[in-house]
LOTI-439232 format. One record per residue: residue in one letter; x, y, z of N, C-alpha, C in turn. Coordinates in steps of 0.05 Angstrom, whole numbers, plus 5000, padded with zeros to 4 digits. Layout:
<atoms>
AXYZXYZXYZ
...
</atoms>
This chain:
<atoms>
X484075464567486175654575488575504585
X490975584576493475454583495375654596
X496775564617498775724631501475624624
X503275804615505975714607507975934611
X510575854607512776044611514376064585
X515576294580517376324558519976184563
X520876184588523276034597522375794613
X524275614617523575354630522475404659
X520175284665519075324693520775174714
X522675004706524274864726526075064742
X526375314730527875514745526375614770
X523775544772522275624796523375484821
X524275234818525275084842527675214854
X529875264838532175404850531475684859
X529575814845528776084854527376074880
X525675874884524275844910526175784932
X528175614927530075544947531775784955
X532575944935534176184941532476384957
X529976414950528176584965527776484994
X527576224997527276105024529876145040
X532176125027534676165042534976455051
X534176645034534276925041532376995064
X529976875063528076925085529076795111
X530176555109531276425133533476595146
X535276705129537376875140536377125153
X534277255141533277505151531777475177
X530077265178528177255200528577025219
X530676855214531176635233534076645242
X535976655224538776645231539776925239
X538577135229539577405235538877485263
X540877575279540477625307538677865313
X538678055294536978285299534078225300
X533277985289530477915289529777725312
X531677665330531177475351529177585372
X529077855376527377965397524477975388
X523877925362521077935353519577685361
X516977715365515377475371515477285347
X514877025354514976825332512876885310
X510476975318508377025298509177245279
X510677455290511477675273513577585253
X515477425263517477335244516277155222
X514276995230512876825210511476995189
X510077205198508577375179510477515160
X512677635172514577785155515977595135
X516677355145517977155127516077075104
X513577035111511676955090511277185070
X511077435079510777655060513177675042
X515577655053517977685036518177445017
X517577205026517876965009515976964986
X513377044991511377054970512077264949
X513077504958513877714940516177624922
X518177484935520477394919519677174899
X517876994907516976774889515476904865
X513877104870512477234848514377374829
X516477504840518477634823519977434806
X520777204818522176994803520376894781
X517876854787515976754766515776954743
X515677214750515477414728517977424711
X520277364723522777364708522777144687
X521176934691520976714672518976774650
X517777014650515877114629513576924626
X511876894646509576714644507376844626
X505776684613503576794597501276594597
X498876694591496476534588495676524559
X494976284549494076254522491276144522
X489476284507486776194506485676214478
X483776054472482476054445479976234446
X479776414425477476584423475976494398
X473476424400471876334378469876554370
X469976614344468176814332466476684311
X463976754310462076644290461876844267
X462576764242462476934219460176844201
X458377024195456176964178457176904149
X455776734135456576684107455976934090
X457576974069457277214052455277154030
X453477344026451677334003452677543983
X453977443961455077623941452977673920
X451977923919449978003900451278173878
X451078083853452178233830449878333813
X449778593810447578723795448778843769
X447478773747448278873721447979173720
X450179313712450179603710450679703682
X450479523662450979593634448579743623
X449079863599446980023587444579863578
X444879603573442679433564440779353587
X441579403612440079333636438379573644
X435779543642433979773646433379833675
X432280063680431580143707429279953718
X427579863700425479673708426679413719
X428879323706430179083715431479123743
X432579363746433879423772431779433795
X429479543789427379563809426379283816
X426279103796425378823801427278683821
X429878723817431878603836431478713864
X431178973866430979103892428379013906
X426179003891423678923904423678633913
X425178463899425278183906426978123931
X428778303937430578263959430178453982
X429578703976429478903997427378854017
X425078734009422978674028423778464048
X425778304041426678094059429478144070
X430478394067433178454075433778404105
X431778464122432178424150432578124156
X430977954143431377674148433977574136
X434577664112437077584099439477674114
X439277914126441578024140442177874165
X440177744177440577574200442277334194
X441877234169443276984161445877044147
X445977254130448177304112449577574118
X452077584111453477834108453277924079
X451378104073450678174046452678364034
X453878294011455678463996454378523969
X453878773964452478853939454478973920
X454778853896456678953876455179013850
X456479183834455479243807457579153786
X456679063763458578973743457579073716
X459479113698459079173670461579083655
X463279283649465879203637467779093659
X467279163683468679063706466779043730
X467879003754466278983778466979203797
X464979323809465479543828464079483854
X465479483876464179453902462479703907
X460379663924458579883929459980123942
X462180063957463580273970465780403953
X466180303929468280403912467480683902
X469480843896469081123888469281153858
X470380953844470780983815468180963800
X468181053775465881033758466080793740
X463980623741463880373725462880433697
X464480353677463680403649461480213641
X459180313631456980143624456880063594
X459080113580459080073551459379783543
X460179613561460479323555459379163577
X458678903571457978713592459978483591
X461278443614463278233616462478053640
X461077833635460277663657462577503669
X464677463653466977323663468377463685
X468077733686469477883707468277833734
X465777723736464577653761466177423774
X466877223758468476993768471177093778
X472477263763475077373772474777523798
X472677673801472277833826471777643849
X470277433845469777243867472377103875
X474077033855476476893862478477073876
X478577333870480577513881479477663906
X477077773904476077943926475277763950
X474177523945473177353966474877103969
X477477123964479176893966479176783994
X478676523997478876374022476776484042
X474576594033472476694050469976514048
X468276534068465876364069463576484052
X463476394027461376494009458976304012
X456776404022454376244025452876203999
X452576413983451176403958451976643941
X451576603914452176823895449576883880
X448777133880446477223865447377393842
X446477333817447177493794444677573780
X444177833779441877953766442778073740
X441977963717442878053691440977973669
X441378083646439878003622441277793606
X443677713615445077493601446577583576
X446677843571448077933547451077973554
X452777853538455677883541456877963515
X458378183515459678273490462578333494
X463678243516466578273521467478073541
X469977993539471177813559470777523553
X471677353572471577063569468976953580
X468276723569465776583577466076513607
X464176603624464476553653464276253660
X463076093643462775813649465375663650
X467475783639470075653638472175803655
X471175953675472876093694472475983721
X474575913735474375793762474376023783
X472276033800472176243820473376163847
X474275913849475575823874473575753896
X470975753890468875693911467075473900
X465575363919463575153911460775253919
X460375503921457875623930455775603908
X453175573915450975553895450475833883
X449675823857449076073842446076103840
X445176353843442376413839442276633817
X440976573795440876763773438076883772
X437977153770435477293766435477393737
X434077243720434177303691432177523685
X433177753677431477983672431778073643
X430578293635430678383608428578243591
X428378323566426278223548427678023528
X426877773530428077563513426377493489
X424177643485422477583462423677693436
X423077563414424077653388422277873378
X423478083368422078313357423278373329
X421678503312422878573286425278753289
X427578663278429978813282431978733260
X433478923250435678883232438179013244
X440278863247442678983261445278873249
X447379043253450078963244451378823268
X452078573264453278413286456278463288
X457678463265460578483265461578613239
X463778763242465178873219468078803221
X469178683199471978613198473278783177
X475478913184476879083165479779123173
X481479203154484279263159484379533174
X486279553192486779813205488479993189
X490179873171492180033157492279923128
X491980103109492280033081493980253067
X494680193042496380383027494780513005
X495580752998494180912979493980752952
X491480762941490780642915490680342916
X491080222939490779932942487779862947
X486979622939484279532944484179362969
X482379422987482179263012479279163015
X478878963032476278843035475078893062
X472478953063470978983088468878773088
X468778623111466678413115464878503137
X462278443134460378503155458278283156
X457478223181455278033185452778183195
X450578123182448078263188445978053196
X444578103219442377923228439778073227
X437777933216435078053212433077853224
X431477953244429577783258426677883252
X424877683250421977733248421277913225
X422777893203422178063179422377893154
X421377653156421477473132419977583109
X421077573085419777673061420477953055
X421778103073422478383069425178393054
X425778633044428278683030429778903045
X432278843054433879043069435879163050
X436279433053438279573036440579653054
X442979573045445479623061447279803044
X448280013057449980203043452580233059
X454880243044457380313057458180593047
X459080753066459681033061462481103070
X463681303057466281413066465881713071
X466281793096465882073104463182173096
X461082003099458282083093457482053064
X459381983047458681953018458381663011
X456081582999455681292992457781202972
X458780952977460680822959459380602944
X457880432958456680202946454180122961
X452180002947449679932959448979642952
X447979492972447079212968444279172979
X442978972969440278902980440378612990
X438778563011438678293023435778203023
X435177973012432577853013432377673038
X430577753056430277613081428577363077
X429777123081428376873074427376713098
X427876813123426876683147426576883169
X425376793191424976983214427577043228
X429576883225432176943236434276903214
X434877123200436577103176439277243181
X441377103176444077213180445577193153
X446777423144448077423119450777583122
X452777483107455377613107455777763080
X456578013082457078173058459978243057
X460978263032463778343028463878573009
X465378773016465779012999468679042992
X469279082967471979142958472179442952
X473979572967474179862967476979942959
X477180152943479780262936480480492954
X482880492966483780702984484780942967
X482981142964483581362946484481612960
X484081632986484781873001486781803024
X489081933024490981883045489982003071
X490881883094490181973120488181793133
X486981883155485081723170482281753158
X481181533147478581543133476481413151
X474181543152471981433168469881303149
X469281043154467380903138464980823155
X462680793143460280713157458780513141
X457580323154455780133142452980183154
X450980223137448280293147446180103134
X444180033151441879893142439480083143
X438180123121435780293121433680193140
X432380363156430380273175428180113160
X427379893173425279723162422779743178
X420579683166417979713179417679533203
X416879653226416579503250418979493268
X421279593259423679593276423279783300
X424079683324423979843348426679943356
X428779793349431579873356433079953331
X433680203328435180303305438080363312
X438780323337441580383345443580193332
X442679953326444579753315444479743284
X443179953272442979953243445380083229
X447280183245449680313233452080243250
X454380223236456880173250459080333235
X460780463250462980613238465680483244
X467580523226470280423231472180613216
X474780593224476780783213479080623201
X480080723179482380603165484380813159
X486880763167488980953163490280883136
X490081073117491181033090493881173088
X495981013083498681123080499281173051
X500581403045501181463017503581313007
X505181193024507381023014508380843037
X509780633029510880443048513580553058
X514380463081517080523091519080343076
X520980473063522880333046525380253061
X525879993064528179883079529879723060
X532479763061534279593045536479483063
X536779213061538779073076541179023058
X543479133066545879123049547978973065
X548878743054550878583067553578613052
X555678633068558278653056558878403039
X558178173050558377913036555777763042
X554977573025552577423031552677293059
X550377323074550377223101547477143108
X547076923123544376843131542877043149
X544377223163543077433179541377613162
X542377673137540877843119538177723113
X538077463108535577333102533677333126
X534777283150533177283174531877553179
X533577763176532478033179530378103159
X530878023134528878083112526277943118
X526277693126523777553132522377683156
X523777773175522577903199521178173191
X522578333174521478583166519078553148
X519078343131516878293112514278223126
X514378153151511878083166510078323168
X511178563167509578803169509078923141
X506478933134505779033107506579323103
X507079463124507779753122510579793110
X512179573110514879603101515279483073
X516879623057517679523031520679463033
X521379203034524179133041525478983018
X528079033014529678892994532378843006
X533878652994536478583005538378532981
X540978602986542978552966545678572979
X547778512964550478552973551278842966
X553478932978554379212973555079252944
X556279042931557079072904554779102884
X552378982892550078992874548179222880
X548779382900546779572909547179842895
X544879972889544780242879542680392893
X543180642899541180802914538580822897
X536280752909533780752894532881032887
X531581042864530781312854528681442872
X526881272884524781382901525681422930
X528281402935529281452962529381212980
X530181263004530581043024530081153052
X528580993068527981073095529880953116
X530980723110532780593129534680403114
X537180403122539180213111540180043134
X539979773131541079583150543679483138
X545979553150548579483139549879253156
X550279023143551378783156554278753148
X556078743168558878703163560278953153
X559079183155560379433145562179553166
X564079713158565279723131567479523129
X567879403105569979203102571579243076
X570579423059571979453033571479743023
X572779803000572380062988569580092978
X568379872969565579882960563679962983
X564279843006562679913030562980213036
X565280323033565780603038564080783020
X563980702994562380862975559380852982
X558480622992555680593001555180783024
X556980783044556680953067556681253059
X558381323040558481603032555781693020
X554581523004551981592992549781603014
X549781423032547781423053548081673071
X550581743077551081983093550182233078
X550682243052549882473037546882513037
X545382283036542482293036541282303065
X543082283085542282283113540282063120
X540881823109539081593114539881473141
X537981413158538581273183539880993178
X541780923194543280673189543180493214
X542680243210542880033230545279863224
X547479893240549879733236549679463250
X550179253236550378983248553378893244
X554878893265557778833264558178533261
X559978453243560778173239563778153240
X564777903236567577853235568977993212
X567378073191568478203168568678513172
X567478613193567478903197570179013204
X570879233192573379373198572679573220
X573479513245572579673267573979943268
X576379963256577780223255576280403236
X575380303213573780463195571080533207
X569980353222567380403235567680633256
X569980643269570380863289570481133275
X571381143250571381393235568481473226
X566881263222564081323215562481403240
X562981273263561681333288563681463307
X563681723308565581873325565081813354
X567081713368566781633396566681333400
X566581183378566580893380569480783380
X570080603399572680463398572380203412
X574080013404574079743416577079663420
X577779663446580579613452581079313456
X583379223446584278943450582878743432
X581478833411579978653394581878483377
X583478613360585378483342584178263326
X581678303317580378113300579177873313
X579577853340578577613354575577643360
X574177423361571277413367570777263392
X568577323405567777193430564877113427
X563876943445561076863445559677003468
X557377123462555777263483552877243477
X551277203498548377213496547377493501
X544777513500543477773504542077793531
X542078043542540778093567539378363565
X536678363567535178613563535978813585
X536479063576537379273595534879413607
X535179493632533079643645533379943637
X531080083637531180363631530980433602
X530780243584530580293556527680393550
X527380623538524680743534524080853506
X525780783487525280883460522780753447
X522280503454519880363446519480133465
X517180003464516479793482517979533473
X520079473487521679233480521479033502
X519278883503518878683524520878463521
X521978363544523978163544522877883537
X524577723525523877443519524477273543
X522477143554522877003580524976773578
X525576683553527476463550530076563536
X530776813540533176913526535676763534
X535776663559538176513567538276243553
X536176163539536175913524536875963494
X537076213487537876273459540876233456
X541776143433544676093429546176353430
X548676353439550376603439551076683411
X551576953408552277063382555277113382
X556377153358559177223355559577523358
X561077603378561577893384564577943384
X565378183375568278253376569278253405
X571578133409572778123435574178393441
X573778493466575178743474573378923490
X574579143500573079333516571879543497
X569279553497567779743479567380013493
X567980223479567480493489565680643469
X563480763479561680923463561681203473
X563081383459563381653469561181843459
X558881723452556581893443554181813460
X552181983460549781933476548181703463
X547381513480546081273469544281153491
X542580963482541080803500541580513494
X541980353515542680063511540079903512
X539679743491537379563491538179293503
X540679203498541578943509544478963518
X545078833540547878793549548778513541
X551378473542552478213536552478033561
X551777773557551977573578553977363569
X556177353583558377163577557876913593
X556976703581556276463596553976523615
X554376503641552376573661552976843674
X555076973665555877233677554577463662
X553077623677551677853665553578093667
X554178213644556078433642554678693635
X556178913637555179173629556079243601
X557279063587558179123560555779143541
X555579363526553279383508553379183485
X551079063479550878883456549279023434
X547179173442545479303422544779573433
X545479783418544980063427543580213405
X542280433414540980623396542080903402
X542381073381543481333385542081533365
X542581783369541581993351543682213350
X544282303325546282503321545182703301
X544782953310543783163292541183083278
X539382963294536782893283536782643266
X539082503264539282263248539582023267
X537681843266537681613284539481393274
X540381223292541981003284541980793306
X542880553299543080323317545680173312
X546680043332549179893330548779623345
X548879403330548679133341551479003339
X552778963361555478853362555478553361
X554178433341554078143340553078053312
X553877813305552777673282551777403290
X549977293274548777033281545877063289
X544577283280541777323287539977103277
X540776983255539076763244538676543264
X540676503282540476293302538376363323
X538076623329536076713348533276673336
X532876733311530276703299529476413298
X531476243291530875953290530275843317
X531775923337531375823365528675923376
X527976173369525376283378523176103367
X523376013342521375843330521275563344
X523675463350523775193363522675203391
X523075423406522075443433519175513435
X518175673417515375773419513575683397
X514675563376512975483353512575713333
X513775943338513676163319516076343326
X516476543308518676733312517677003319
X515477013334514077273339515877463354
X517277373375518877563391521077683374
X522477523359524677623342523577813321
X521477733307520377903286519378163296
X518078163319516978413331519278603339
X521378483351523678653359524978783335
X525378633313526478753289524678963277
X521978903277520079083265519979343281
X520079333308519979573324522579733320
X524779593317527279733311527179883285
X526079753264525779883238523880123240
X521680083254519680303257520980543271
X522380493293523580723307525680873290
X527380713277529580843261528580983236
X526380883224525580983198523781233200
X522481273224520781503227522581743233
X522481943215524182173218522682393233
X523782483255522482683272522782963259
X520583113261520683393253522083553275
X523983713267525483883286523984143290
X521684123303520084353309520484423338
X520184673344520684773372518384683391
X515984653380513684553396512784283385
X512984083402512183813394509983703412
X507883593400505683493416505183193410
X504283063431503382783428500482773437
X498682763416495782753421494782503407
X493182333420492082093407490482173382
X490782013362489282063337486381953339
X486081733354483481613356483181473383
X480981523397480381383422477481303423
X476781123441473981043445472681233465
X470081253463468681423481469081333510
X468881523528469281473557472181393563
X473981443544476781413550477981693552
X479181753575480182023579482382093560
X482382343551484382433532486882533548
X489182403542491682473555493582573533
X494582813536496382933517498883033531
X501083053516503583163526504883343506
X506583523515507883713497510783753506
X512483823486515183903492515784163477
X517184343491517884603479520884643482
X522184723459525084753459525885043454
X528085123467529085393462530785393436
X532185613431533685633406535885433404
X536885333427538985133427537884853428
X535284833424533884573425534284433452
X534084603473533984503500531184513511
X530384313525527584303536527184523556
X524784643554523984843574520984823578
X519984883601517084873605516085123620
X517485343616516685593629514485743614
X514585763587512385903573509785733575
X507585873572504885743573504285623546
X503185383546502385243522499285213523
X497885333504494985323503494185093484
X491784993489490684763473487684813469
X486784823444483984863438482884623423
X480484543431478984333417476584453403
X476184383378473784483363472184243354
X469684223363468083993355466684033328
X464983853320463683863294461684093292
X460784203315458984433315460584693316
X463184683313464984913313465085043341
X464384893362464584993389467484953398
X468685153411471485143419471685113449
X473484933458473984883486476984923490
X477585103509480385183513481585063538
X484084973537485484853559488284963560
X489684913582492484993585494084753595
X496384703582498084483592499384563618
X499784353635501184403661504084303659
X505984453670508784353669508984083683
X510483903671510883643681513683553675
X515383533696518283473692519483683674
X520583603651521683793632519783873610
X517383743610515483803589512783903600
X510683823586507983913594506183663592
X503983673608501983463608499183583609
X497283443597494483543597492683303599
X490783313617488683103620485983243616
X484683173595482083303588479683153599
X479882893601477582733610475982623587
X473482553592471882423572470682633552
X470582553527469382723506467082573493
X465082723483462882603469463982493442
X462782273432463682173406463482383384
X465382373365465382563343468282613335
X468482803315471082883305471783153315
X474183183326475083433338477683523324
X477883783320480383903311481784033335
X484384013336485784133358487984323348
X488484523364490584723358492084783384
X494784773383496484843406498285073398
X498785243418500385483412502085553437
X504485653431506285743453507885983442
X508586173460510186403452512686403469
X514986473455517486483470519286683455
X520186883469521987093458520887213432
X518287293434516887423412516487243388
X516886983391516386793370513986623378
X512186563358509786403363510086133349
X509685923364509885653353507085523356
X506285383335503585253336503684983322
X501984813331501584543319498484493318
X497584333299494784263297494483973289
X492083873292491583593285488583533288
X487983273288485283173289485082953309
X482882943324482382733344479582623339
X479382363336476782233332476082073357
X473682123368472681973391470481783380
X471081523380469281323368467081253388
X464681223377462481143393462380843396
X461880743420461680453425458680383427
X457880193410454980123409454679823416
X456479713431456379433438453779363452
X452879533470450479483486447879533470
X448079693449445779753433445379553409
X447579423401447479253378445779003383
X445878893408444278663416442778743441
X440178763439438578843462436778613473
X436578393458434878173467436278023489
X434977983512436077843534436677553527
X438977453537439877183530439477003555
X436976923559436376743582437376463577
X437676383552438676113546441576083557
X443076293554445876283563445876253594
X444076393608443976373637443176093646
X441375973631440575693638442875503634
X444375543613446775363609448875413630
X449175663638451075723659450175603685
X447575623691446575513716446875213718
X446475073695446774783696449574703701
X451474863692454374803697455074853726
X453775053739454475123767452574993787
X450674823776448574703793447074933807
X446475133792444975363802442075363794
X440675573801437875603796437275873782
X435575863762434876113748432076193756
X431776443764429176563771428476783751
X425876823746425077023727423477243741
X422677433725421277663737418777583753
X417277393743414777323756415077153781
X417477033785417876883810420376983825
X421077233821423477343834423277343864
X420777373875420577393904421177123917
X420876903903421476643915424476593918
X426076763905428976723908429876783936
X428576983949429277043977428676803995
X426476663990425776434006427876214003
X428776173978430775963973433376033987
X434076293988436576374001436376334031
X433976384042433676354071433676064080
X432675894062432575604068434975444059
X436975584049439375454039440975334062
X441075074064442274944087445274964087
X446574954063449474954063450675224069
X449075434070450075694078450075714108
X452275644121452475634150454575824160
X454275914185456476084196458975924199
X461176074199463775944201464976024228
X465975824242467175884268470175934264
X471076164272473876244269475076244297
X476976064301478376044327481076184324
X481676344345484176494344485476474371
X488076424371489676414395490176694405
X489976734432490576994444492476944467
X494877084465496877064486496677314504
X496877264530496877494549499277454567
X501077644567503477634584502577724612
X503177564632502277614659503677854671
X506077924660507478154671505978414665
X504078394645502378634639500078664658
X499678474677497478504696498278704717
X496978924717497679134736496979064765
X494778904768493978834795496078654808
X497578494792499578314803501978484813
X502778684797504878864806504079014831
X501479084833500479224857500579034881
X499978774876500078584898502878554909
X504878534891507678514900508478764916
X507678994905508279244919506979254947
X504479154948503079144973504378964994
X505278724985506678545003509178665014
X510778794996513278915004512679145023
X510579305018509879535035509079445063
X507379235064506479135091508879035107
X510678895093513078795107514679025117
X515079225100516679465108515379605132
X512679635132511279775153511579625180
X511279355179511479195204514279205215
X516279195197519079215207519479485220
X518479705208518879965219517379995246
X514979895245513379925270514679785293
X516079565288517279415310520179475313
X520979705302523679815308525879705292
X525379625268527579525251527679685225
X529979675211530279815185529379635162
</atoms>
C-alpha cells in the first residue's frame, strides 16, 4: 500500500505554517482569548490546527494505491463435434468420460464447452450451428480470437477426424502453447462402400457446345466386383460406364463428354448402382447444375483510329467465355447481322464515319461505352450526350489517376489497393459538367490531390444504359496491374463487370423481382421486389404476394413487406428440391405477375465420407505434442487433465487507487473537530 498526493506534498509545510499562524493569532495574540485558562486555549488551538491541517492535506488530493491479486483458474477449452457425421453414441462417450469427473475438473479449470461443425459456437450462443460441413481449422481460429491472451490450460477436441471444408488445422497458429487432448471417436474400420468423392464441371456453357464432366469414385472392400455408373440429365440417363474393382481400395476417375442441348438451368446427376454389402448409400449419388446459355453476349470494340487501348480492352473481355468480342476501326465496321449487345467506342466521335456508326447504334438502341481520347470531338459528343459539356478544354489534355468513388452500387467494384501506383491517364483538361443522372465509379486524382471531377461514370436514359470514361491510356493500367501483381486480374474483372452491366438489357416491367435461382440447403431465401406506377416511379403501397410450389405441388404463400421504396421477403430454410414461384400485385385494377424457378441443392459432404479419420488426428497430435485417446480409454483423459502440471492458475495483479477525500469518516472527523471547538468557544462565552 502506498500513500501519495496528486499535487506536491511540499505544500503541506507552508499550509501547516499558515494554519499555525492563524491558530496563534486566534488563541494567543488575540485579546479576546486572554481571559481563558491556558488549558482551554491549548485545546481550542489544537482542534483548530488539526482541522486546518486535514483540510490543507485534502486540497492536495491525497490517495492510497494498493495492489489487488486475483487467482484465475486455467481455461479448459472443450470442442465437441456437432457435424452430421458425429453420432449420438460419440457424444455420449465424451460426456461419460468427463461428466463423472466434472467436480474435480471444475476445481482446477474454468471449463468452456464449445461445439463446432462449419464454425464454432459457444454453449451460451443463441445461433444455430450448421452441421452440413466439418471444419477443424475453425477451432484454431476460435482459440486465437476468442481466447486471445488468456490462460489456456489445455484444449480437448472430440471428433471423428473428418474434415470436408476449410484449411488444414495443422498449419493454423492459435497463438497459444497449450497441450492438445484428442478424443478420437467414430468408426475408422473399412466397410464395403462405393462413393463419389468429387465432381468437376463447368458452371456455365453455351447451347450446342460440348462440355466435360469429371468425377472421382472410391470403392472399398469390394475387390472383384463391377460397379455401374450412370450420368443423368433431369432424371433421364445420358451415358453409362462400368468399373472393374481391382483392389480393396480402388479409386478411378471418369470423364463424360456431354452436349448442351437444352437452354436454361440443367440438373445433372451421377449415380452408382448399389453394390452387395454396401451400408452407406448416401454417397452413391451427386447432383450438379449447369446454366446453358442460348447465345453469347456480343461485344464490338470500335476505335476511331488504331489504338493500343482497343487491344487491352479486347484481351480483358475475352477472358470471359460468356462474351463474343471483336474489334475494328470505324471505317472497317459494319453492323453484324445477328445483332449487337454492346458497343465500346474509343475516340468517338471524330469524323463523319464515326457519326454514321453512332446513327446506326442509336437506331438499334445498342448500349454504348464511350472512351474519350485526344481524337474525340467533345462538341459532337455533347450533342450525342445531352447535358454533357467540358469548359476550357480547347483540345488540351491533362494527366490524372483514378480514385474509386464511394456510394457506387451498380455492381461490386472493389478498389485496387495500389491504384495510386498506376500511371496517370490522358484526360481532357477543363471543367466537366454532366447534366444527366449518373453514378460515378472513379474520380480524378491530379498528382496527390483527390478531386471530385468524374473520371468514369455510368448512366441510363430511357432504359438504355451507357458509360463514359474520360481518359485514354488504359493499356498502361493493364500492364502496370500485371507488373504489380503478376496478373491483370483487377483490370480484366473491372472491364468484364462493366461489359456485363451494360450489355444486360432490363425488362421494363411494372413488377420486378430478385429471387435467387439456386441456393444450398439451410441457406435462408432472401428475395426483393420493386413495383412501379404508370410513370415508372417506385411505390410500395400495394400488396405483393409470393407463392412457392414444391415438387409435390404443395403451395406455400407469403407476402412481401415494404422496405424503403421497395419490398423485402425472408423465407428461411427450405428442404432440398426444385420450387416454382409466382409473384403477383394489383394496382389501379391492373394485375402484374412474375414467375420463375428456385433450386435448393442438397449438401452431402457429411454423408459422402463416413469413415472416421483417426490417422489425421494422430498426425495433428504429433505436430501439437498432444495425446490421442480412444473410446476404450476415454476415462483416462480426465486423469491426464487433472495431473497436467503446466495448467496452473494465473495471478492477476491490479492497481487500485482510492481518493482519501471520498472517506466519509474523515469528513466526519473534521466536522467533529470544528463542532467541538465551536461548542467550547460558545460555552465559555465567545463567538
